[in-house]
C-alpha positions in Angstrom: 47.1 -11.5 140.8 43.3 -12.0 141.4 44.1 -14.8 143.9 46.2 -12.5 146.0 43.2 -10.2 146.4 41.2 -12.9 148.1 41.1 -12.8 151.9 41.2 -15.8 154.2 38.0 -16.6 156.1 39.6 -15.7 159.5 40.0 -12.1 158.3 36.4 -11.4 159.2 36.1 -8.1 161.2 32.6 -9.0 162.4 33.9 -11.8 164.5 35.4 -9.3 167.1 33.7 -6.4 168.9 34.3 -2.8 167.7 37.3 -1.0 169.0 36.9 1.5 171.8 40.5 2.8 172.0 41.5 6.1 170.6 44.9 5.1 169.2 45.9 5.1 165.5 48.4 2.7 164.0 50.2 4.7 161.3 52.5 2.8 158.8 55.1 4.7 156.8 55.7 7.4 159.4 59.3 7.6 158.2 58.2 8.3 154.6 57.0 11.5 153.0 53.3 11.1 153.5 53.5 9.4 156.8 55.7 12.1 158.3 53.2 14.7 157.3 50.3 12.6 158.7 52.0 12.5 162.2 51.5 16.2 162.7 48.0 16.2 161.1 46.8 13.3 163.3 48.1 15.1 166.4 46.3 18.3 165.4 43.2 16.3 164.8 43.2 15.0 168.3 44.5 11.5 167.9 45.1 10.2 171.4 48.1 8.0 170.6 49.8 7.3 167.3 51.6 3.9 167.1 54.2 4.0 164.4 55.9 0.7 163.5 59.2 1.3 161.7 61.7 -1.2 160.4 64.8 -0.8 162.6 67.0 -2.8 165.0 65.6 -1.1 168.1 62.8 1.3 169.2 65.4 4.1 169.6 66.6 3.6 166.0 63.0 3.5 164.8 62.3 6.8 166.6 65.5 8.3 165.0 64.3 7.4 161.6 61.0 9.2 162.1 62.7 12.2 163.6 65.0 12.3 160.6 62.1 12.2 158.2 60.3 15.0 160.1 63.4 17.2 160.0 64.1 16.4 156.4 60.6 17.7 155.4 60.8 20.7 157.8 58.0 19.4 160.0 57.4 19.8 163.7 59.6 17.3 165.8 57.9 14.5 167.7 56.4 15.7 171.0 58.2 14.8 174.2 55.2 13.0 175.7 54.1 9.5 174.7 51.4 10.5 172.2 53.6 9.2 169.4 54.9 5.7 170.2 57.5 4.7 167.5 58.6 1.1 167.8 60.8 -1.3 165.8 58.7 -3.7 163.9 58.3 -5.5 160.6 54.7 -5.1 159.6 54.9 -7.9 157.1 55.8 -10.5 159.7 53.4 -12.4 162.0 52.6 -10.1 164.9 54.8 -7.5 163.3 57.8 -9.5 164.7 56.9 -8.4 168.2 56.3 -10.6 171.2 52.6 -11.6 171.4 51.9 -9.6 174.5 53.1 -6.3 173.0 51.3 -7.0 169.8 48.0 -7.6 171.6 48.5 -4.7 173.9 48.8 -2.4 170.9 45.8 -4.1 169.2 43.7 -3.3 172.2 44.6 0.4 172.2 44.2 1.0 168.5 40.8 1.9 166.9 42.1 2.7 163.4 44.8 1.6 161.0 46.2 4.2 158.5 48.3 2.2 156.1 50.4 4.4 153.8 53.7 2.4 153.7 54.5 0.7 150.4 57.4 -0.4 148.3 57.3 1.9 145.3 59.2 0.9 142.1 58.3 1.5 138.5 60.8 -1.1 137.3 60.3 -4.0 139.8 58.2 -7.0 138.8 55.0 -7.9 140.7 56.7 -10.8 142.4 59.4 -8.5 143.8 56.7 -6.2 145.3 54.2 -8.8 146.4 55.5 -9.4 149.9 56.0 -5.7 150.7 52.7 -4.5 149.3 50.2 -7.4 149.2 51.3 -9.6 152.2 52.0 -6.6 154.4 48.5 -5.3 153.8 47.2 -8.8 154.6 49.1 -8.7 157.9 47.7 -5.3 158.7 44.2 -6.5 158.0 44.8 -9.4 160.4 45.9 -6.8 163.0 42.7 -4.9 162.3 40.8 -8.0 163.3 42.8 -8.8 166.4 41.1 -8.3 169.7 38.8 -5.6 168.4 37.5 -4.4 165.0 39.4 -1.5 163.8 38.7 1.0 160.9 41.2 0.3 158.1 42.3 3.1 155.8 44.5 2.0 152.8 46.4 4.8 151.1 47.5 4.1 147.6 48.4 6.0 144.4 46.2 6.1 141.3 48.5 3.3 140.1 46.0 0.8 141.7 43.5 1.9 139.0 45.9 2.3 136.1 45.3 0.0 133.2 45.8 0.5 129.5 42.6 -1.4 129.0 40.6 0.3 131.7 38.0 3.1 131.5 39.1 6.8 131.3 37.4 7.5 134.6 37.5 5.3 137.7 35.0 5.9 140.5 35.4 4.7 144.0 32.5 2.3 143.8 33.2 1.3 140.2 34.7 -1.8 138.7 38.4 -2.5 139.4 41.0 -2.1 136.6 41.6 -4.8 134.0 44.8 -6.6 135.3 45.8 -7.5 131.8 46.3 -3.8 131.0 48.7 -3.3 134.0 52.2 -3.6 132.7 54.2 -2.5 135.7 54.7 -4.6 138.9 53.7 -1.7 141.2 50.2 -1.2 139.8 48.9 -4.7 140.3 50.6 -5.0 143.7 48.6 -2.0 144.9 45.5 -3.4 143.1 45.8 -6.7 144.9 46.5 -5.0 148.3 
């Protein structure tokens, strides 16, 4: 809904200094796109990749990412600490981590690459809201914690799909007409 796309006043990145760290927080590392981005970020020279993954422990989170890399025939995680996979719920306050760990990661990260999403062509907006909209809001809050981080939101073209919208959508153009979005996934990405 349009109200979900409004941000709270405290989500102002200009209230904190710019990030100096070289780390990247990558969501969705255990999914198709995220697994491919792990290798690409390492090749591009990312100093450290922080990969929060929903799991009961850091070891289980790492196993989930390793399984995804193997499934897609990708290079395994390096033995060093350039990829730090950790158990977290990115939709919870402080990702469900203790405050000290959350803030430590916030100080080391200079960019957020958010490609995790709940994708369903049949679920209603309300069923996808927390996973897509509120999780993005939590990540924006992280991007304004301690230092100002670059925020890259990865979405499908569903965020622009509207039966009432224009045939072409440009990056700096108007957003799609919500009344023309008939699936829950599209407006949840639009609001995010």
